[in-house]
SEMI-932585 format. One line per field, with one value per residue: x, y, z of N, C-alpha, C in turn; residue in three letters. Coordinates in nm, 2 decimals, always signed. Atoms other than C-alpha are relative to their C-alpha. Layout:
# SEMI-932585
n.xx	[X,...]
n.yy	[Y,...]
n.zz	[Z,...]
ca.xx	[X,...]
ca.yy	[Y,...]
ca.zz	[Z,...]
c.xx	[X,...]
c.yy	[Y,...]
c.zz	[Z,...]
res	[ALA,...]
This chain:
# SEMI-932585
n.xx	[-0.10,+0.06,+0.07,-0.10,-0.04,+0.10,-0.01,-0.12,+0.03,+0.10,-0.08,-0.08,+0.09,+0.03,-0.12,-0.02,+0.11,-0.03,-0.11,+0.04,+0.08,-0.09,-0.09,+0.08,+0.11,-0.06,+0.00,+0.11,+0.12,-0.03,+0.00,-0.11,-0.13,-0.02,+0.04,-0.11,+0.05,-0.01,+0.09,+0.14,+0.10,+0.05,+0.10,-0.05,-0.07,+0.05,-0.04,-0.14,-0.02,+0.03,-0.12,-0.11,+0.04,-0.01,-0.14,-0.09,-0.01,-0.12,+0.02,+0.06,-0.10,-0.09,+0.07,+0.01,-0.13,-0.04,+0.07,-0.08,+0.07,+0.05,-0.11,-0.09,-0.01,+0.13,+0.07,-0.10,+0.05,+0.03,-0.02,+0.13,+0.06,+0.13,+0.04,+0.09,-0.05,+0.03,-0.09,+0.09,-0.04,-0.14,-0.04,-0.13,-0.09,+0.07,-0.09,+0.04,+0.01,+0.03,+0.04,+0.00,+0.02,-0.04,+0.11,-0.01,+0.11,+0.02,-0.12,-0.12,-0.04,+0.09,-0.05,+0.08,-0.04,-0.07,+0.09,+0.07,-0.09,-0.02,+0.13,+0.01,-0.08,+0.06,+0.12,-0.04,-0.06,+0.11,+0.09,-0.08,+0.03,+0.14,+0.01,-0.06,+0.09,+0.13,+0.00,-0.11,-0.11,-0.03,+0.03,-0.11,+0.02,+0.12,+0.04,+0.05,+0.03,-0.09,+0.01,+0.00,+0.09,+0.04,+0.15,+0.08,+0.07,+0.10,-0.02,+0.08,-0.08,+0.00,+0.00,-0.12,-0.10,-0.02,-0.13,-0.09,-0.07,-0.12,-0.06,+0.03,+0.11,-0.03,+0.11,-0.04,+0.10,+0.00,-0.12,-0.04,-0.07,-0.12,+0.05,+0.05,+0.13,+0.02,+0.13,+0.03,+0.12,+0.11,+0.06,+0.00,+0.05,+0.14,+0.04,-0.04,-0.12,-0.11,-0.06,+0.08,-0.03,-0.14,+0.02,+0.06,-0.09,-0.10,+0.06,+0.01,-0.13,-0.03,+0.07,-0.08,-0.12,+0.02,+0.10,+0.12,+0.01,+0.13,+0.01,+0.13,+0.11,+0.02,+0.09,-0.02,-0.13,-0.10,+0.04,-0.11,-0.13,+0.00,-0.06,-0.07,-0.07,-0.04,+0.05,+0.04,+0.12,-0.01,+0.11,-0.02,+0.12]
n.yy	[+0.10,+0.11,+0.08,+0.08,+0.10,+0.10,+0.08,+0.08,+0.11,+0.09,+0.08,+0.09,+0.11,+0.08,+0.08,+0.10,+0.11,+0.07,+0.08,+0.11,+0.09,+0.08,+0.09,+0.10,+0.06,+0.08,-0.07,+0.05,-0.08,-0.14,-0.02,-0.09,+0.07,+0.09,+0.14,+0.09,+0.12,+0.11,-0.03,+0.05,-0.09,-0.10,-0.09,-0.09,+0.08,-0.03,-0.14,+0.00,+0.06,-0.10,-0.09,+0.08,+0.01,-0.14,-0.04,+0.04,+0.14,+0.05,+0.01,+0.13,+0.10,+0.01,+0.07,+0.14,+0.06,+0.01,+0.11,+0.11,+0.11,-0.05,-0.05,+0.11,+0.02,+0.03,-0.13,-0.08,-0.11,+0.03,-0.12,-0.06,+0.09,-0.04,+0.11,-0.04,-0.11,-0.13,-0.01,-0.01,+0.11,+0.01,-0.06,-0.06,+0.07,+0.12,+0.11,+0.13,+0.07,+0.14,+0.04,-0.12,+0.05,+0.15,+0.07,+0.01,-0.03,+0.10,+0.01,-0.08,-0.13,-0.10,-0.14,-0.08,-0.14,+0.01,+0.00,+0.13,+0.11,-0.02,+0.03,+0.14,+0.06,-0.02,+0.09,+0.14,+0.02,+0.00,+0.11,+0.12,+0.01,+0.04,+0.14,+0.07,+0.00,+0.05,+0.13,+0.08,+0.02,-0.12,+0.00,+0.02,-0.06,-0.08,+0.03,-0.12,-0.01,-0.09,-0.14,-0.08,+0.03,-0.12,+0.00,-0.09,+0.07,+0.11,+0.06,-0.08,-0.06,-0.14,-0.03,-0.03,+0.10,+0.07,-0.01,+0.10,-0.06,-0.07,+0.09,-0.06,+0.08,+0.14,+0.09,+0.11,+0.10,+0.09,+0.02,+0.13,+0.00,+0.09,+0.13,+0.06,-0.04,-0.11,-0.08,-0.09,-0.09,+0.06,+0.11,-0.01,-0.12,+0.00,+0.10,-0.05,+0.07,-0.09,-0.06,-0.12,-0.11,-0.04,-0.08,-0.13,-0.08,-0.05,-0.11,-0.11,-0.06,-0.07,-0.13,-0.09,-0.03,-0.04,-0.10,+0.07,+0.15,+0.05,+0.14,+0.05,-0.09,-0.11,+0.05,+0.14,+0.00,+0.03,+0.12,+0.09,-0.06,-0.14,-0.10,-0.09,-0.10,-0.12,-0.11,-0.13,+0.01,+0.08,+0.09,+0.12,+0.08]
n.zz	[-0.03,-0.07,+0.10,+0.06,-0.10,+0.00,+0.12,-0.01,-0.09,+0.06,+0.10,-0.07,-0.05,+0.12,+0.04,-0.10,+0.01,+0.12,-0.03,-0.09,+0.08,+0.08,-0.08,-0.08,+0.08,+0.11,+0.13,+0.09,-0.04,+0.02,+0.14,+0.05,+0.00,+0.12,-0.01,-0.04,+0.05,-0.10,-0.11,+0.01,+0.06,-0.09,+0.04,+0.10,+0.10,+0.14,+0.03,+0.02,+0.13,+0.09,+0.01,+0.07,+0.14,+0.06,-0.02,+0.11,+0.01,-0.06,-0.14,-0.02,+0.03,-0.11,-0.11,+0.04,-0.01,-0.14,-0.06,+0.03,+0.07,+0.12,+0.08,+0.04,+0.14,+0.05,+0.04,+0.07,+0.08,+0.14,+0.08,+0.05,+0.10,+0.06,+0.08,+0.11,+0.08,-0.06,-0.12,-0.12,-0.09,-0.03,-0.13,-0.01,-0.10,-0.06,-0.05,+0.04,-0.13,+0.01,-0.14,-0.09,-0.14,+0.00,+0.06,+0.14,+0.09,+0.10,+0.08,-0.04,+0.06,+0.06,-0.01,-0.08,-0.03,-0.13,-0.12,+0.00,-0.05,-0.14,-0.06,+0.01,-0.10,-0.13,-0.01,-0.01,-0.14,-0.10,+0.01,-0.04,-0.14,-0.02,+0.04,-0.11,-0.12,+0.02,+0.07,-0.06,+0.10,+0.08,+0.14,+0.09,+0.13,+0.04,+0.13,+0.05,+0.15,+0.06,-0.03,+0.12,+0.12,+0.07,+0.02,-0.07,-0.12,+0.02,+0.13,+0.10,+0.10,-0.03,-0.14,-0.07,+0.01,-0.12,-0.06,+0.06,+0.12,-0.05,-0.09,-0.13,-0.06,-0.02,-0.02,-0.09,+0.01,-0.11,-0.08,-0.04,-0.13,-0.01,-0.04,+0.12,+0.03,+0.10,-0.03,+0.11,-0.02,+0.07,-0.07,-0.15,-0.05,-0.04,-0.10,-0.14,-0.03,-0.05,+0.12,+0.05,-0.09,+0.04,+0.12,-0.03,-0.07,+0.10,+0.08,-0.09,-0.02,+0.12,+0.00,-0.08,+0.07,+0.14,+0.02,+0.05,-0.02,+0.05,-0.03,+0.05,-0.05,+0.09,+0.11,+0.05,+0.08,-0.10,-0.08,-0.02,-0.03,-0.06,+0.08,-0.09,+0.07,-0.07,+0.09,-0.06,-0.07,-0.12,-0.01,-0.08,+0.01]
ca.xx	[+0.61,+0.39,+0.20,+0.53,+0.63,+0.30,+0.34,+0.70,+0.57,+0.28,+0.52,+0.75,+0.46,+0.35,+0.70,+0.73,+0.40,+0.50,+0.83,+0.67,+0.42,+0.69,+0.89,+0.60,+0.34,+0.44,+0.53,+0.25,-0.01,+0.14,+0.04,+0.32,+0.59,+0.74,+0.62,+0.83,+0.79,+0.89,+0.64,+0.30,+0.00,-0.15,-0.40,-0.17,-0.04,-0.26,-0.19,+0.18,+0.15,-0.02,+0.27,+0.51,+0.31,+0.33,+0.70,+0.99,+1.03,+1.38,+1.25,+1.03,+1.31,+1.55,+1.29,+1.23,+1.61,+1.62,+1.37,+1.58,+1.31,+1.22,+1.57,+1.71,+1.78,+1.41,+1.31,+1.49,+1.44,+1.27,+1.33,+1.06,+0.81,+0.53,+0.33,+0.09,+0.13,-0.04,+0.20,-0.09,+0.01,+0.33,+0.53,+0.83,+0.96,+0.87,+1.02,+1.02,+0.90,+0.91,+0.89,+0.83,+0.83,+0.99,+0.68,+0.70,+0.47,+0.31,+0.33,+0.68,+0.78,+0.55,+0.63,+0.49,+0.51,+0.73,+0.46,+0.26,+0.56,+0.61,+0.24,+0.24,+0.53,+0.35,+0.03,+0.21,+0.40,+0.07,-0.13,+0.15,+0.10,-0.27,-0.22,+0.02,-0.23,-0.55,-0.45,-0.13,+0.09,+0.27,+0.22,+0.46,+0.31,+0.07,-0.13,-0.21,-0.33,-0.07,-0.03,+0.03,-0.24,-0.29,-0.67,-0.95,-1.15,-1.35,-1.21,-1.42,-1.31,-1.40,-1.39,-1.12,-0.79,-0.74,-0.46,-0.34,-0.24,+0.02,+0.14,-0.03,-0.28,-0.25,-0.50,-0.46,-0.64,-0.53,-0.26,-0.06,+0.05,+0.37,+0.16,+0.05,-0.30,-0.43,-0.69,-0.85,-1.09,-1.31,-1.36,-1.31,-1.50,-1.87,-1.87,-1.80,-1.47,-1.15,-1.02,-1.30,-1.24,-0.87,-0.97,-1.19,-0.92,-0.67,-0.92,-0.97,-0.60,-0.56,-0.81,-0.57,-0.29,-0.40,-0.61,-0.85,-0.94,-1.21,-1.33,-1.62,-1.84,-1.79,-1.93,-1.93,-1.62,-1.42,-1.56,-1.23,-0.97,-0.89,-0.81,-0.55,-0.43,-0.26,-0.47,-0.61,-0.95,-1.03,-1.26,-1.29,-1.54]
ca.yy	[+4.60,+4.39,+4.27,+4.16,+3.98,+3.80,+3.70,+3.57,+3.37,+3.23,+3.12,+2.97,+2.77,+2.65,+2.54,+2.36,+2.18,+2.09,+1.96,+1.76,+1.61,+1.51,+1.35,+1.16,+1.08,+0.79,+0.90,+0.70,+0.93,+1.26,+1.37,+1.63,+1.37,+1.16,+0.81,+0.56,+0.23,+0.02,+0.19,+0.03,+0.16,+0.47,+0.75,+0.94,+0.65,+0.73,+1.10,+1.03,+0.81,+1.09,+1.32,+1.05,+1.02,+1.40,+1.42,+1.40,+1.04,+1.01,+1.05,+0.74,+0.54,+0.63,+0.51,+0.19,+0.13,+0.17,-0.11,-0.42,-0.68,-0.46,-0.35,-0.69,-0.82,-0.91,-0.54,-0.34,+0.00,-0.02,+0.21,+0.46,+0.29,+0.38,+0.14,+0.33,+0.59,+0.86,+0.79,+0.77,+0.43,+0.36,+0.52,+0.74,+0.56,+0.21,-0.09,-0.44,-0.65,-1.03,-1.05,-0.81,-0.85,-1.19,-1.30,-1.42,-1.29,-1.55,-1.51,-1.37,-1.01,-0.71,-0.35,-0.11,+0.27,+0.33,+0.44,+0.13,-0.09,+0.07,+0.04,-0.32,-0.39,-0.24,-0.44,-0.77,-0.72,-0.65,-0.93,-1.18,-1.10,-1.15,-1.49,-1.60,-1.50,-1.61,-1.91,-2.03,-2.00,-1.72,-1.63,-1.77,-1.63,-1.37,-1.49,-1.21,-1.10,-0.84,-0.46,-0.31,-0.31,-0.04,+0.00,+0.21,+0.14,-0.18,-0.27,+0.00,+0.15,+0.50,+0.69,+0.73,+0.54,+0.27,+0.30,-0.02,+0.18,+0.34,+0.04,+0.21,-0.07,-0.44,-0.72,-0.98,-1.31,-1.50,-1.63,-1.94,-2.02,-2.19,-2.48,-2.55,-2.40,-2.18,-1.91,-1.74,-1.45,-1.63,-1.94,-1.81,-1.48,-1.58,-1.80,-1.78,-1.97,-1.85,-1.81,-1.58,-1.37,-1.36,-1.23,-0.96,-0.85,-0.83,-0.61,-0.39,-0.35,-0.26,+0.02,+0.17,+0.19,+0.21,+0.49,+0.25,-0.10,-0.29,-0.64,-0.87,-0.63,-0.37,-0.55,-0.88,-0.77,-0.81,-1.14,-1.31,-1.05,-0.73,-0.43,-0.21,+0.12,+0.45,+0.67,+1.02,+0.89,+0.72,+0.42,+0.13,-0.14]
ca.zz	[+2.43,+2.65,+2.34,+2.18,+2.50,+2.51,+2.15,+2.21,+2.51,+2.31,+2.03,+2.28,+2.44,+2.09,+2.00,+2.33,+2.29,+1.93,+2.05,+2.32,+2.08,+1.84,+2.12,+2.29,+2.02,+1.78,+1.43,+1.27,+1.44,+1.33,+0.98,+0.95,+1.01,+0.72,+0.67,+0.87,+0.68,+0.99,+1.22,+1.30,+1.12,+1.27,+1.24,+1.00,+0.78,+0.48,+0.50,+0.52,+0.21,+0.03,+0.11,-0.01,-0.34,-0.40,-0.31,-0.57,-0.68,-0.55,-0.19,-0.23,-0.40,-0.12,+0.13,-0.06,-0.06,+0.32,+0.38,+0.41,+0.31,+0.02,-0.10,-0.17,-0.52,-0.54,-0.58,-0.84,-1.00,-1.34,-1.63,-1.75,-1.97,-2.21,-2.42,-2.65,-2.92,-2.71,-2.42,-2.17,-2.02,-1.84,-1.56,-1.49,-1.18,-1.08,-0.90,-1.02,-0.72,-0.69,-0.31,-0.02,+0.36,+0.29,+0.11,-0.25,-0.53,-0.75,-1.05,-1.00,-1.06,-1.12,-1.18,-0.92,-0.89,-0.59,-0.34,-0.43,-0.36,-0.02,+0.06,-0.05,+0.18,+0.48,+0.40,+0.35,+0.68,+0.87,+0.72,+0.78,+1.15,+1.12,+0.95,+1.23,+1.50,+1.34,+1.13,+1.31,+1.00,+0.82,+0.46,+0.20,-0.12,-0.24,-0.54,-0.77,-1.12,-1.17,-1.16,-1.51,-1.78,-2.04,-2.01,-1.90,-1.57,-1.56,-1.90,-2.08,-2.40,-2.28,-1.96,-1.70,-1.73,-1.47,-1.22,-1.37,-1.67,-1.46,-1.26,-0.96,-0.88,-0.77,-0.80,-0.52,-0.56,-0.25,-0.02,+0.03,+0.38,+0.49,+0.63,+0.27,+0.29,+0.01,+0.08,-0.22,-0.23,-0.48,-0.26,+0.09,+0.11,+0.17,+0.48,+0.86,+0.85,+1.01,+0.65,+0.56,+0.87,+0.77,+0.43,+0.57,+0.81,+0.52,+0.33,+0.64,+0.69,+0.32,+0.37,+0.63,+0.38,+0.01,-0.12,-0.29,-0.17,-0.35,-0.25,-0.33,-0.12,-0.40,-0.70,-0.90,-1.10,-0.77,-0.66,-0.70,-0.60,-0.40,-0.61,-0.43,-0.56,-0.47,-0.71,-0.63,-0.50,-0.17,-0.14,+0.10,+0.01]
c.xx	[-0.06,-0.07,+0.11,+0.05,-0.10,+0.01,+0.12,-0.03,-0.09,+0.07,+0.08,-0.08,-0.04,+0.11,+0.03,-0.10,+0.03,+0.12,-0.03,-0.08,+0.09,+0.08,-0.08,-0.10,+0.07,-0.02,-0.12,-0.13,+0.01,+0.00,+0.11,+0.13,+0.01,-0.04,+0.12,-0.05,+0.01,-0.09,-0.13,-0.09,-0.06,-0.10,+0.05,+0.06,-0.04,+0.04,+0.15,+0.03,-0.04,+0.11,+0.11,-0.03,+0.03,+0.15,+0.08,+0.02,+0.12,-0.02,-0.06,+0.10,+0.11,-0.06,-0.01,+0.14,+0.04,-0.08,+0.07,-0.08,-0.05,+0.12,+0.10,+0.00,-0.14,-0.08,+0.10,-0.07,-0.03,+0.00,-0.14,-0.05,-0.13,-0.03,-0.09,+0.04,-0.03,+0.07,-0.09,+0.05,+0.15,+0.03,+0.14,+0.10,-0.08,+0.11,-0.06,+0.01,-0.03,-0.02,+0.01,-0.04,+0.03,-0.11,+0.01,-0.13,-0.02,-0.12,+0.11,+0.01,-0.11,+0.07,-0.10,+0.06,+0.05,-0.09,-0.08,+0.08,+0.02,-0.13,-0.02,+0.09,-0.06,-0.12,+0.04,+0.06,-0.11,-0.08,+0.07,-0.02,-0.14,-0.01,+0.06,-0.09,-0.13,+0.00,+0.12,+0.11,+0.02,-0.03,+0.13,-0.01,-0.13,-0.04,-0.07,-0.02,+0.08,-0.03,-0.03,-0.09,-0.04,-0.14,-0.07,-0.06,-0.10,+0.01,-0.08,+0.09,+0.00,-0.01,+0.14,+0.10,+0.01,+0.13,+0.09,+0.08,+0.13,+0.09,-0.02,-0.11,+0.05,-0.12,+0.05,-0.11,+0.00,+0.14,+0.03,+0.08,+0.11,-0.04,-0.06,-0.14,+0.00,-0.13,-0.02,-0.12,-0.12,-0.07,-0.02,-0.08,-0.14,-0.03,+0.05,+0.13,+0.11,+0.07,-0.07,+0.02,+0.14,-0.01,-0.06,+0.10,+0.11,-0.06,+0.00,+0.13,+0.05,-0.06,+0.08,+0.13,-0.02,-0.11,-0.13,+0.02,-0.14,+0.00,-0.13,-0.12,-0.02,-0.09,+0.05,+0.14,+0.12,-0.03,+0.11,+0.13,-0.03,+0.07,+0.06,+0.07,+0.03,-0.04,-0.05,-0.13,+0.01,-0.13,+0.04,-0.13,+0.03]
c.yy	[-0.12,-0.10,-0.09,-0.11,-0.11,-0.09,-0.09,-0.12,-0.10,-0.09,-0.10,-0.12,-0.09,-0.09,-0.11,-0.11,-0.08,-0.10,-0.12,-0.11,-0.09,-0.10,-0.12,-0.08,-0.08,+0.06,-0.03,+0.08,+0.15,+0.03,+0.09,-0.07,-0.09,-0.14,-0.08,-0.14,-0.12,+0.02,-0.08,+0.09,+0.09,+0.09,+0.08,-0.08,+0.04,+0.14,+0.01,-0.06,+0.10,+0.10,-0.06,+0.00,+0.13,+0.05,-0.04,-0.15,-0.06,-0.02,-0.14,-0.11,-0.01,-0.08,-0.15,-0.07,-0.03,-0.11,-0.13,-0.11,+0.05,+0.04,-0.10,-0.01,-0.03,+0.12,+0.09,+0.12,-0.04,+0.13,+0.06,-0.08,+0.06,-0.11,+0.04,+0.13,+0.14,+0.02,+0.03,-0.10,+0.00,+0.07,+0.07,-0.07,-0.11,-0.09,-0.13,-0.09,-0.15,-0.06,+0.12,-0.05,-0.15,-0.09,+0.00,+0.05,-0.11,+0.04,+0.09,+0.13,+0.08,+0.13,+0.09,+0.14,-0.01,+0.01,-0.12,-0.11,+0.01,-0.04,-0.15,-0.07,+0.01,-0.10,-0.14,-0.03,-0.01,-0.12,-0.13,-0.02,-0.05,-0.15,-0.09,-0.01,-0.08,-0.14,-0.09,-0.03,+0.13,-0.02,-0.03,+0.06,+0.08,-0.04,+0.12,+0.00,+0.11,+0.15,+0.08,-0.05,+0.13,+0.00,+0.10,-0.08,-0.10,-0.06,+0.07,+0.06,+0.15,+0.03,+0.02,-0.12,-0.07,+0.03,-0.11,+0.05,+0.07,-0.08,+0.05,-0.08,-0.15,-0.08,-0.12,-0.10,-0.09,-0.01,-0.15,+0.00,-0.10,-0.14,-0.07,+0.04,+0.11,+0.06,+0.09,+0.09,-0.06,-0.11,+0.02,+0.12,-0.02,-0.11,+0.05,-0.07,+0.09,+0.06,+0.12,+0.12,+0.05,+0.09,+0.14,+0.09,+0.05,+0.12,+0.12,+0.06,+0.07,+0.14,+0.11,+0.05,+0.05,+0.10,-0.06,-0.15,-0.05,-0.15,-0.05,+0.08,+0.12,-0.04,-0.14,-0.01,-0.03,-0.12,-0.09,+0.07,+0.13,+0.09,+0.11,+0.11,+0.13,+0.12,+0.12,-0.01,-0.09,-0.08,-0.13,-0.08,-0.15]
c.zz	[+0.07,-0.10,-0.07,+0.09,+0.01,-0.12,+0.00,+0.09,-0.06,-0.10,+0.07,+0.06,-0.12,-0.04,+0.10,+0.00,-0.13,+0.02,+0.08,-0.07,-0.09,+0.07,+0.06,-0.09,-0.11,-0.13,-0.09,+0.03,-0.03,-0.15,-0.06,+0.00,-0.13,+0.04,+0.05,-0.03,+0.10,+0.12,-0.02,-0.07,+0.10,-0.06,-0.13,-0.12,-0.14,-0.04,-0.03,-0.14,-0.11,-0.02,-0.08,-0.15,-0.07,+0.01,-0.13,+0.01,+0.07,+0.15,+0.03,-0.03,+0.11,+0.12,-0.03,+0.02,+0.15,+0.07,-0.04,-0.07,-0.13,-0.09,-0.04,-0.16,-0.06,-0.04,-0.06,-0.07,-0.14,-0.08,-0.03,-0.11,-0.05,-0.10,-0.12,-0.07,+0.07,+0.13,+0.12,+0.10,+0.03,+0.13,-0.03,+0.09,+0.05,+0.06,-0.04,+0.13,-0.02,+0.14,+0.09,+0.14,+0.01,-0.05,-0.15,-0.07,-0.10,-0.09,+0.05,-0.07,-0.06,+0.02,+0.08,+0.01,+0.14,+0.12,+0.02,+0.05,+0.15,+0.07,+0.00,+0.11,+0.14,+0.02,+0.02,+0.14,+0.10,-0.02,+0.03,+0.16,+0.03,-0.03,+0.11,+0.12,-0.02,-0.06,+0.04,-0.10,-0.07,-0.15,-0.08,-0.13,-0.01,-0.14,-0.06,-0.15,-0.06,+0.04,-0.13,-0.11,-0.06,-0.04,+0.08,+0.13,-0.04,-0.14,-0.11,-0.10,+0.01,+0.15,+0.06,-0.02,+0.14,+0.06,-0.04,-0.11,+0.03,+0.10,+0.14,+0.06,+0.00,+0.02,+0.07,+0.01,+0.12,+0.06,+0.02,+0.13,+0.01,+0.04,-0.12,-0.04,-0.10,+0.02,-0.12,+0.03,-0.06,+0.08,+0.15,+0.06,+0.07,+0.10,+0.14,+0.05,+0.05,-0.12,-0.05,+0.09,-0.03,-0.12,+0.02,+0.08,-0.09,-0.08,+0.09,+0.02,-0.13,+0.00,+0.08,-0.07,-0.14,-0.01,-0.04,+0.03,-0.03,+0.02,-0.06,+0.05,-0.09,-0.11,-0.05,-0.07,+0.10,+0.08,+0.02,+0.03,+0.08,-0.10,+0.10,-0.08,+0.08,-0.09,+0.08,+0.08,+0.13,+0.01,+0.08,+0.00,+0.00]
res	[MET,ARG,MET,TRP,LEU,LYS,PHE,VAL,VAL,PHE,ILE,GLY,ILE,CYS,LEU,GLY,ILE,GLY,TYR,GLY,ILE,ASN,LYS,THR,VAL,PRO,VAL,GLN,HIS,LEU,PRO,TRP,ARG,HIS,LEU,SER,PRO,GLU,ALA,PRO,LEU,GLY,PHE,ALA,THR,LYS,THR,GLN,PHE,LEU,ARG,LEU,SER,LEU,SER,PRO,SER,ASN,MET,CYS,MET,ASP,MET,ALA,GLU,SER,ILE,LYS,PRO,LEU,SER,SER,ALA,ALA,VAL,LEU,PRO,HIS,ARG,PRO,TYR,THR,THR,ASN,SER,ARG,ARG,VAL,CYS,GLY,TRP,ASP,VAL,ALA,ARG,ASN,VAL,SER,GLN,SER,ALA,ASN,ILE,LYS,LEU,SER,PRO,ASP,ALA,VAL,ASN,MET,GLN,CYS,PRO,LEU,SER,VAL,ALA,SER,TYR,LEU,TRP,MET,ARG,GLU,ILE,ASP,LYS,ILE,ALA,LYS,LYS,ASP,LEU,GLY,SER,SER,ILE,SER,GLU,VAL,ILE,HIS,TYR,GLY,THR,TYR,SER,CYS,ARG,LYS,GLN,ASN,GLY,ASN,THR,SER,GLY,GLN,TRP,SER,GLU,HIS,ALA,PHE,ALA,ASN,ALA,TRP,ASP,VAL,ALA,GLY,PHE,LYS,LEU,LYS,ASN,GLY,SER,VAL,ILE,THR,VAL,LYS,ASN,GLY,TRP,ASP,ASP,ASP,SER,ALA,GLU,ALA,GLN,PHE,LEU,ARG,ARG,THR,ARG,ASP,THR,ALA,CYS,LYS,ILE,PHE,ASN,VAL,THR,LEU,SER,PRO,ASP,PHE,ASN,ALA,ALA,HIS,ALA,ASP,HIS,PHE,HIS,LEU,ASP,MET,GLY,PRO,THR,ARG,THR,CYS,ARG]
């Protein structure tokens, strides 16, 4: 009987500790909590994104709809899509995004799998704060090379399919600020200017959100853009 009593007390203590942690520790630091898209980035953000990616697609779509700057007419559900005879490329659930976190995409409108659209929202929200602090102006547009492309990695004809083949990757080339300045990865990466430091901070912030973040530090193929994706591997370069 005493053993049962000790066990009950032990379970009670564990539940009490767990309840206290859930109440006092911010949600972004707890890997067992659901992603809160309006919370700051934390220790568990990437783990929470992994859980979101593995969850039924309707959970992500409901979350995306709950984000006001993402649920406007600028972001709409997109129909399932395939483009080749083997039905390798395409997606089951995607969102058509033309702006996010009140920042426009240029060119306009890309299709993103839902977790990528939510990750992009968090990233754009965070880097806008960095731009305001470091450069004195918020971001008006993200200049990009698109998301969807039915191809293998690195443009090869063999090997693994790129996450671009599933609208699960985004290539970002630069940023236009509200003060009119244009900062590109190609021209701004390799110097000691404030713009170069901003680009590196945007890359480092992406590493806290996306599963794969590739920059000019990775290889020559990424000398003019960041590759951001929510694929199964994890890389930050």
